[in-house]
DSSP file (Angstrom, degrees, kcal/mol; ACC not computed):
  #  RESIDUE AA STRUCTURE BP1 BP2  ACC     N-H-->O    O-->H-N    N-H-->O    O-->H-N    TCO  KAPPA ALPHA  PHI   PSI    X-CA   Y-CA   Z-CA
    1    1 A M              0   0    0      0, 0.0     0, 0.0     0, 0.0     0, 0.0   0.000 360.0 360.0 360.0 146.0   74.7   96.3  117.0
    2    2 A R    >>  -     0   0    0      1,-0.1     4,-1.7     4,-0.0     3,-0.8  -0.494 360.0-114.7 -80.4 152.1   77.7   94.0  117.7
    3    3 A P  H 3> S+     0   0    0      0, 0.0     4,-1.8     0, 0.0     5,-0.1   0.765 115.6  60.1 -55.7 -28.2   80.7   95.6  119.3
    4    4 A R  H 3> S+     0   0    0      1,-0.2     4,-1.7     2,-0.2     5,-0.1   0.849 105.0  48.2 -74.0 -35.7   82.8   94.9  116.2
    5    5 A W  H <> S+     0   0    0     -3,-0.8     4,-2.5     2,-0.2    -1,-0.2   0.810 110.0  53.3 -69.3 -36.3   80.4   97.1  114.0
    6    6 A K  H  X S+     0   0    0     -4,-1.7     4,-1.7     1,-0.2    -2,-0.2   0.909 110.3  47.4 -72.5 -39.0   80.5   99.9  116.6
    7    7 A R  H  X S+     0   0    0     -4,-1.8     4,-2.7     2,-0.2    -2,-0.2   0.905 110.8  50.5 -66.0 -41.4   84.2   99.9  116.5
    8    8 A L  H  X S+     0   0    0     -4,-1.7     4,-2.5     1,-0.2    -2,-0.2   0.931 108.8  53.2 -65.7 -41.7   84.3  100.0  112.8
    9    9 A I  H  < S+     0   0    0     -4,-2.5    -1,-0.2     1,-0.2    -2,-0.2   0.866 114.1  41.3 -62.4 -33.1   81.9  102.9  112.8
   10   10 A L  H  X S+     0   0    0     -4,-1.7     4,-0.7     1,-0.1    -1,-0.2   0.832 116.5  47.4 -78.0 -33.8   84.1  104.8  115.0
   11   11 A M  H  X S+     0   0    0     -4,-2.7     4,-2.0     1,-0.2     5,-0.2   0.773  97.6  71.1 -81.8 -25.5   87.4  103.9  113.3
   12   12 A A  H  X S+     0   0    0     -4,-2.5     4,-2.5     1,-0.2     3,-0.5   0.958 101.8  43.7 -59.6 -55.1   86.3  104.5  109.6
   13   13 A P  H  > S+     0   0    0      0, 0.0     4,-2.6     0, 0.0    -1,-0.2   0.872 114.3  49.8 -61.6 -30.9   86.2  108.3  110.1
   14   14 A L  H  X S+     0   0    0     -4,-0.7     4,-1.9     2,-0.2    -2,-0.2   0.820 109.8  50.7 -70.5 -26.9   89.5  108.3  112.0
   15   15 A A  H  X S+     0   0    0     -4,-2.0     4,-2.5    -3,-0.5     5,-0.2   0.912 112.7  46.9 -75.6 -44.1   91.1  106.2  109.2
   16   16 A I  H  X S+     0   0    0     -4,-2.5     4,-2.6     2,-0.2    -2,-0.2   0.937 112.4  50.4 -57.9 -49.7   89.8  108.7  106.6
   17   17 A L  H  X S+     0   0    0     -4,-2.6     4,-2.6     1,-0.2    -1,-0.2   0.917 110.2  50.2 -55.8 -49.0   91.0  111.6  108.7
   18   18 A G  H  X S+     0   0    0     -4,-1.9     4,-2.4     2,-0.2    -1,-0.2   0.848 109.1  50.1 -63.3 -37.5   94.5  109.9  109.0
   19   19 A M  H  X S+     0   0    0     -4,-2.5     4,-2.8     2,-0.2     5,-0.2   0.950 111.2  50.5 -66.1 -47.0   94.8  109.4  105.2
   20   20 A L  H  X S+     0   0    0     -4,-2.6     4,-2.5     1,-0.2    -2,-0.2   0.883 110.7  48.8 -53.2 -43.4   93.9  113.1  104.6
   21   21 A L  H  X S+     0   0    0     -4,-2.6     4,-3.3     2,-0.2     5,-0.4   0.914 109.6  51.0 -71.3 -37.0   96.4  114.2  107.0
   22   22 A F  H  X S+     0   0    0     -4,-2.4     4,-2.9     1,-0.2     5,-0.5   0.944 112.5  47.0 -59.8 -41.4   99.1  111.9  105.4
   23   23 A I  H  X S+     0   0    0     -4,-2.8     4,-1.9     3,-0.2     5,-0.2   0.923 116.9  44.6 -68.8 -38.5   98.3  113.3  102.0
   24   24 A A  H  X S+     0   0    0     -4,-2.5     4,-1.9    -5,-0.2    -2,-0.2   0.947 121.9  34.8 -61.6 -47.2   98.4  116.9  103.3
   25   25 A I  H  X S+     0   0    0     -4,-3.3     4,-2.3     2,-0.2    -2,-0.2   0.901 122.4  46.9 -81.7 -40.9  101.5  116.6  105.5
   26   26 A G  H  X S+     0   0    0     -4,-2.9     4,-2.2    -5,-0.4    -3,-0.2   0.900 113.2  48.7 -67.1 -39.0  103.3  114.2  103.1
   27   27 A G  H  X S+     0   0    0     -4,-1.9     4,-3.2    -5,-0.5    -2,-0.2   0.910 110.6  51.3 -59.4 -46.9  102.4  116.3  100.1
   28   28 A G  H  X S+     0   0    0     -4,-1.9     4,-2.6    -5,-0.2     5,-0.2   0.895 111.2  47.5 -57.5 -45.7  103.6  119.5  101.8
   29   29 A V  H  X S+     0   0    0     -4,-2.3     4,-2.3     2,-0.2    -1,-0.2   0.900 112.2  47.4 -69.1 -35.5  106.9  118.0  102.7
   30   30 A V  H  X S+     0   0    0     -4,-2.2     4,-3.3     2,-0.2     5,-0.3   0.972 115.1  48.5 -61.9 -51.1  107.6  116.6   99.2
   31   31 A L  H  X S+     0   0    0     -4,-3.2     4,-2.2     1,-0.2    16,-0.2   0.903 113.9  46.1 -58.1 -44.5  106.6  120.0   97.7
   32   32 A Y  H  X S+     0   0    0     -4,-2.6     4,-1.6     2,-0.2     5,-0.2   0.949 117.1  42.3 -67.4 -51.4  108.8  121.9  100.2
   33   33 A L  H  X S+     0   0    0     -4,-2.3     4,-2.9    -5,-0.2     5,-0.4   0.923 116.1  47.9 -69.1 -43.5  111.9  119.6   99.7
   34   34 A W  H  X S+     0   0    0     -4,-3.3     4,-2.1     1,-0.2    -1,-0.2   0.957 117.0  42.2 -60.8 -50.8  111.5  119.4   95.9
   35   35 A N  H  < S+     0   0    0     -4,-2.2    -1,-0.2    -5,-0.3    -2,-0.2   0.682 117.6  47.7 -67.3 -21.0  111.1  123.2   95.4
   36   36 A W  H  < S+     0   0    0     -4,-1.6    -1,-0.2    -5,-0.2    -2,-0.2   0.808 126.7  21.9 -91.4 -37.2  113.8  123.9   97.9
   37   37 A L  H  X S+     0   0    0     -4,-2.9     4,-1.9    -5,-0.2     5,-0.3   0.908 116.9  48.4 -93.5 -44.5  116.4  121.4   96.5
   38   38 A L  H  X>S+     0   0    0     -4,-2.1     4,-2.3    -5,-0.4     6,-1.2   0.852 103.8  54.8 -78.6 -36.8  115.9  120.4   92.9
   39   39 A P  H  >5S+     0   0    0      0, 0.0     4,-2.0     0, 0.0    -1,-0.2   0.985 117.1  38.4 -61.6 -55.8  115.4  123.8   91.1
   40   40 A P  H  45S+     0   0    0      0, 0.0    -2,-0.2     0, 0.0    -3,-0.1   0.883 122.1  42.3 -63.7 -35.7  118.7  125.2   92.5
   41   41 A L  H  <5S+     0   0    0     -4,-1.9    -3,-0.2     1,-0.1    -4,-0.0   0.911 135.8   9.9 -77.8 -46.0  120.7  122.1   92.2
   42   42 A F  H  <5S-     0   0    0     -4,-2.3    -1,-0.1    -5,-0.3    -4,-0.1   0.497  95.4-114.6-117.6  -2.6  119.6  120.8   88.8
   43   43 A G     << +     0   0    0     -4,-2.0    -5,-0.1    -5,-0.8     2,-0.0   0.702  61.3 155.4  77.7  12.9  117.6  123.6   87.3
   44   44 A W        -     0   0    0     -6,-1.2    -1,-0.2     1,-0.1    -2,-0.1  -0.371  48.0 -97.2 -68.0 154.6  114.3  121.6   87.4
   45   45 A R        -     0   0    0      1,-0.1     2,-0.1    -2,-0.0    -1,-0.1  -0.335  36.9-107.6 -64.6 153.5  111.0  123.3   87.5
   46   46 A E        -     0   0    0     -2,-0.1     2,-0.2    -8,-0.1    -1,-0.1  -0.471  38.2-139.8 -75.9 160.3  109.2  123.9   90.7
   47   47 A I        -     0   0    0    -16,-0.2     2,-0.2    -2,-0.1   -12,-0.1  -0.686   7.1-115.6-119.5 169.1  106.1  121.7   91.2
   48   48 A T     >  -     0   0    0     -2,-0.2     4,-2.2     1,-0.1     3,-0.2  -0.528  35.9 -98.4 -96.6 169.5  102.6  122.2   92.6
   49   49 A F  H  > S+     0   0    0      1,-0.2     4,-1.9     2,-0.2     5,-0.2   0.900 123.7  48.6 -53.6 -49.6  101.0  120.6   95.6
   50   50 A W  H  > S+     0   0    0      1,-0.2     4,-1.7     2,-0.2    -1,-0.2   0.802 108.4  53.3 -72.3 -27.4   99.1  118.0   93.5
   51   51 A Q  H  > S+     0   0    0     -3,-0.2     4,-2.3     2,-0.2    -1,-0.2   0.887 110.1  50.6 -65.1 -38.1  102.3  117.1   91.6
   52   52 A A  H  X S+     0   0    0     -4,-2.2     4,-2.0     1,-0.2    -2,-0.2   0.880 108.8  48.7 -63.2 -38.1  103.9  116.5   95.0
   53   53 A V  H  X S+     0   0    0     -4,-1.9     4,-2.2     2,-0.2    -1,-0.2   0.852 110.2  52.6 -72.8 -31.4  101.2  114.4   96.1
   54   54 A G  H  X S+     0   0    0     -4,-1.7     4,-2.4     2,-0.2    -2,-0.2   0.947 110.1  48.0 -69.0 -43.8  101.5  112.4   92.8
   55   55 A I  H  X S+     0   0    0     -4,-2.3     4,-2.5     2,-0.2    -2,-0.2   0.853 110.9  52.1 -62.7 -37.8  105.2  111.9   93.4
   56   56 A L  H  X S+     0   0    0     -4,-2.0     4,-1.9     2,-0.2    -1,-0.2   0.868 111.5  46.4 -66.1 -41.0  104.4  110.8   97.0
   57   57 A A  H  X S+     0   0    0     -4,-2.2     4,-1.9     2,-0.2    -2,-0.2   0.895 112.4  51.6 -69.2 -41.9  101.9  108.2   95.7
   58   58 A L  H  X S+     0   0    0     -4,-2.4     4,-2.7     2,-0.2    -2,-0.2   0.901 108.9  49.0 -56.6 -48.5  104.5  107.1   93.0
   59   59 A C  H  X>S+     0   0    0     -4,-2.5     4,-3.5     1,-0.2     5,-0.6   0.906 110.0  51.3 -61.2 -42.5  107.1  106.5   95.6
   60   60 A R  H  X5S+     0   0    0     -4,-1.9     4,-1.5     1,-0.2    -1,-0.2   0.885 113.2  47.9 -68.4 -33.1  104.7  104.5   97.9
   61   61 A I  H  <5S+     0   0    0     -4,-1.9    -2,-0.2     2,-0.2    -1,-0.2   0.955 119.1  37.1 -67.9 -49.1  103.8  102.3   94.8
   62   62 A L  H  <5S+     0   0    0     -4,-2.7    -2,-0.2     1,-0.2    -3,-0.2   0.826 131.5  26.6 -77.3 -30.0  107.3  101.8   93.9
   63   63 A F  H  <5S-     0   0    0     -4,-3.5    -3,-0.2    -5,-0.2    -1,-0.2   0.589  95.7-156.7-106.3 -14.4  109.0  101.5   97.3
   64   64 A G     << +     0   0    0     -4,-1.5    -3,-0.1    -5,-0.6    -2,-0.1   0.203  40.8  80.9  68.5 170.4  106.0  100.2   99.3
   65   65 A G        -     0   0    0      1,-0.1    -2,-0.1    -4,-0.1    -1,-0.1   0.376  65.8-119.1  75.8 149.4  105.3  100.5  103.0
   66   66 A S        -     0   0    0      3,-0.2    -1,-0.1     4,-0.1     4,-0.1   0.577  42.3-122.4-101.1 -11.1  104.0  103.2  105.1
   67   67 A G  S    S+     0   0    0      2,-0.4     3,-0.1     3,-0.1     4,-0.1   0.472  91.3  96.3  85.6   4.2  107.0  103.4  107.3
   68   68 A W  S    S+     0   0    0      1,-0.2     2,-0.3     2,-0.1    -3,-0.0   0.658  89.9  18.1 -97.4 -18.9  105.1  102.7  110.5
   69   69 A R  S    S-     0   0    0      1,-0.1    -2,-0.4     0, 0.0    -3,-0.2  -0.940  94.7 -73.6-146.4 169.6  105.8   98.9  110.7
   70   70 A G        -     0   0    0     -2,-0.3    -4,-0.1     1,-0.1    -1,-0.1   0.050  55.2 -99.9 -57.0 163.2  108.1   96.4  109.3
   71   71 A S    >>  -     0   0    0      1,-0.1     4,-1.3    -6,-0.1     3,-0.8  -0.415  33.2-102.5 -86.1 172.2  107.9   95.3  105.7
   72   72 A A  H 3> S+     0   0    0      1,-0.3     4,-1.9     2,-0.2     5,-0.2   0.791 120.3  61.1 -58.7 -32.2  106.3   92.1  104.6
   73   73 A R  H 3> S+     0   0    0      2,-0.2     4,-2.4     1,-0.2    -1,-0.3   0.837 101.3  52.7 -66.3 -36.2  109.7   90.4  104.2
   74   74 A S  H <> S+     0   0    0     -3,-0.8     4,-2.9     2,-0.2    -1,-0.2   0.920 109.7  49.9 -68.3 -42.3  110.5   90.9  107.9
   75   75 A N  H  X S+     0   0    0     -4,-1.3     4,-2.0     1,-0.2    -2,-0.2   0.884 110.6  48.3 -65.7 -38.2  107.2   89.2  108.8
   76   76 A V  H  X S+     0   0    0     -4,-1.9     4,-2.5     2,-0.2     5,-0.2   0.932 112.6  48.6 -70.7 -44.3  107.9   86.3  106.5
   77   77 A R  H  X S+     0   0    0     -4,-2.4     4,-2.4     1,-0.2     5,-0.2   0.946 110.3  52.5 -59.9 -44.7  111.5   85.9  108.0
   78   78 A R  H  X S+     0   0    0     -4,-2.9     4,-1.9     1,-0.2    -1,-0.2   0.896 111.3  46.0 -60.1 -40.1  110.1   86.0  111.5
   79   79 A R  H  X S+     0   0    0     -4,-2.0     4,-2.0     1,-0.2    -1,-0.2   0.923 112.1  50.5 -72.8 -34.5  107.6   83.2  110.7
   80   80 A M  H  X S+     0   0    0     -4,-2.5     4,-2.9     1,-0.2     5,-0.2   0.893 109.2  51.0 -65.9 -36.1  110.2   81.1  109.0
   81   81 A E  H  X S+     0   0    0     -4,-2.4     4,-2.3    -5,-0.2    -1,-0.2   0.876 109.0  52.6 -69.4 -32.5  112.5   81.4  112.0
   82   82 A E  H  X S+     0   0    0     -4,-1.9     4,-0.5    -5,-0.2    -1,-0.2   0.888 110.4  46.9 -64.7 -38.3  109.7   80.4  114.2
   83   83 A R  H >< S+     0   0    0     -4,-2.0     3,-0.8     2,-0.2     4,-0.4   0.898 111.4  50.6 -62.9 -47.3  109.1   77.3  112.1
   84   84 A C  H >< S+     0   0    0     -4,-2.9     3,-1.6     1,-0.2    -2,-0.2   0.908 104.5  58.9 -65.5 -39.3  112.8   76.5  112.1
   85   85 A D  H 3< S+     0   0    0     -4,-2.3    -1,-0.2     1,-0.3    -2,-0.2   0.737 103.3  53.1 -62.3 -19.5  113.0   76.8  116.0
   86   86 A R  T << S+     0   0    0     -3,-0.8    -1,-0.3    -4,-0.5    -2,-0.2   0.555  90.0  97.6 -94.5  -6.1  110.3   74.0  116.3
   87   87 A L  S <  S-     0   0    0     -3,-1.6    -3,-0.0    -4,-0.4    -4,-0.0  -0.497  76.3-124.1 -83.7 154.8  112.3   71.5  114.1
   88   88 A T     >  -     0   0    0     -2,-0.2     4,-2.7     1,-0.1     5,-0.2  -0.507  33.9-100.7 -84.8 165.0  114.3   68.9  115.8
   89   89 A P  H  > S+     0   0    0      0, 0.0     4,-2.2     0, 0.0     5,-0.2   0.872 124.5  51.3 -52.2 -40.0  118.1   68.9  114.7
   90   90 A E  H  > S+     0   0    0      2,-0.2     4,-2.3     1,-0.2     5,-0.1   0.905 108.8  48.8 -66.6 -40.8  117.4   66.0  112.5
   91   91 A E  H  > S+     0   0    0      1,-0.2     4,-2.2     2,-0.2    -1,-0.2   0.912 110.4  52.1 -57.8 -41.7  114.5   67.6  110.8
   92   92 A R  H  X S+     0   0    0     -4,-2.7     4,-2.6     1,-0.2    -2,-0.2   0.876 106.8  51.6 -70.3 -35.0  116.5   70.7  110.2
   93   93 A E  H  X S+     0   0    0     -4,-2.2     4,-2.5    -5,-0.2    -1,-0.2   0.908 110.2  50.6 -66.6 -37.2  119.5   68.8  108.6
   94   94 A R  H  X S+     0   0    0     -4,-2.3     4,-2.5     2,-0.2    -2,-0.2   0.907 109.7  50.5 -62.0 -38.7  117.0   67.2  106.2
   95   95 A F  H  X S+     0   0    0     -4,-2.2     4,-2.3     2,-0.2     5,-0.2   0.960 111.9  46.3 -60.2 -55.2  115.6   70.5  105.4
   96   96 A R  H  X S+     0   0    0     -4,-2.6     4,-2.4     1,-0.2    -2,-0.2   0.921 111.3  53.4 -57.4 -45.4  119.1   71.9  104.7
   97   97 A Q  H  X S+     0   0    0     -4,-2.5     4,-2.0     1,-0.2    -1,-0.2   0.904 110.0  46.5 -57.4 -47.3  119.9   68.9  102.6
   98   98 A R  H  X S+     0   0    0     -4,-2.5     4,-2.1     1,-0.2    -1,-0.2   0.853 110.5  53.6 -68.7 -31.2  116.8   69.2  100.4
   99   99 A M  H  X S+     0   0    0     -4,-2.3     4,-2.9     2,-0.2     6,-0.3   0.884 108.5  50.2 -63.3 -43.5  117.5   73.0  100.0
  100  100 A R  H  X>S+     0   0    0     -4,-2.4     5,-1.2    -5,-0.2     4,-1.1   0.901 110.6  49.3 -64.2 -37.7  121.0   72.2   98.8
  101  101 A E  H  <5S+     0   0    0     -4,-2.0    -2,-0.2     2,-0.2    -1,-0.2   0.906 113.5  45.7 -65.5 -41.3  119.7   69.8   96.4
  102  102 A R  H  <5S+     0   0    0     -4,-2.1    -2,-0.2     1,-0.2    -1,-0.2   0.903 118.3  40.7 -62.5 -44.8  117.2   72.1   95.0
  103  103 A L  H  <5S-     0   0    0     -4,-2.9    -1,-0.2    -5,-0.1    -2,-0.2   0.593 102.7-130.8 -86.0  -8.8  119.5   75.1   94.7
  104  104 A G  T  <5 +     0   0    0     -4,-1.1     2,-0.2    -5,-0.2    -3,-0.2   0.807  53.6 151.5  67.4  27.3  122.3   73.0   93.4
  105  105 A S      < -     0   0    0     -5,-1.2    -1,-0.2    -6,-0.3     3,-0.1  -0.554  45.8-114.9 -91.1 156.0  124.7   74.5   95.9
  106  106 A S        -     0   0    0     -2,-0.2    -1,-0.1     1,-0.2     3,-0.1  -0.335  50.8 -73.5 -79.4 170.3  127.8   73.0   97.4
  107  107 A P        -     0   0    0      0, 0.0    -1,-0.2     0, 0.0     6,-0.0  -0.235  64.8 -84.8 -57.3 153.7  128.1   72.3  101.2
  108  108 A A    >   -     0   0    0      1,-0.1     3,-1.2    -3,-0.1     0, 0.0  -0.106  39.5-109.1 -57.2 160.4  128.5   75.2  103.4
  109  109 A A  T 3  S+     0   0    0      1,-0.3    -1,-0.1    -3,-0.1     0, 0.0   0.849 115.7  57.4 -67.3 -35.8  132.0   76.5  103.9
  110  110 A G  T 3  S+     0   0    0      2,-0.1    -1,-0.3     0, 0.0     2,-0.2   0.681  91.2  91.3 -65.2 -20.7  132.2   75.3  107.5
  111  111 A E  S <  S-     0   0    0     -3,-1.2     2,-0.2     1,-0.1     0, 0.0  -0.440  80.7-116.4 -82.7 151.3  131.5   71.8  106.5
  112  112 A S        -     0   0    0     -2,-0.2    -1,-0.1     1,-0.1    -2,-0.1  -0.589  15.6-162.3 -85.2 146.9  134.1   69.2  105.7
  113  113 A Q        -     0   0    0     -2,-0.2    -1,-0.1    -6,-0.0    -2,-0.0  -0.108  63.2 -78.0-123.2  35.2  134.2   67.8  102.3
  114  114 A G              0   0    0      1,-0.0    -2,-0.1     0, 0.0     0, 0.0   0.676 360.0 360.0  85.6  18.2  136.4   64.8  103.0
  115  115 A Q              0   0    0      0, 0.0    -1,-0.0     0, 0.0    -3,-0.0   0.511 360.0 360.0 -98.4 360.0  139.7   66.5  103.2
């Protein structure tokens, strides 16, 4: 077997265990907080563990991310900054000009407009 397969065989059970722990702990936290806050404040019914897991899954779908690392947007921003850092000042100015033309925006506030 290749080392990659060995690592995969070792990591798969740990990943499954991690997901189960996330579901158990996350569902428990949502259940506790919901049943502690919402019935007294708003008069809503208490929920079961599986309803709490469903709310947790819905929130992850709607709001995304696991909370363990940055969002995809921050990765895109970082890559764009790296690309811009490699541009020469002339290339950077041409890029800015093309973006202004595409977006139809006026020159930046700090630039002179012939006044």
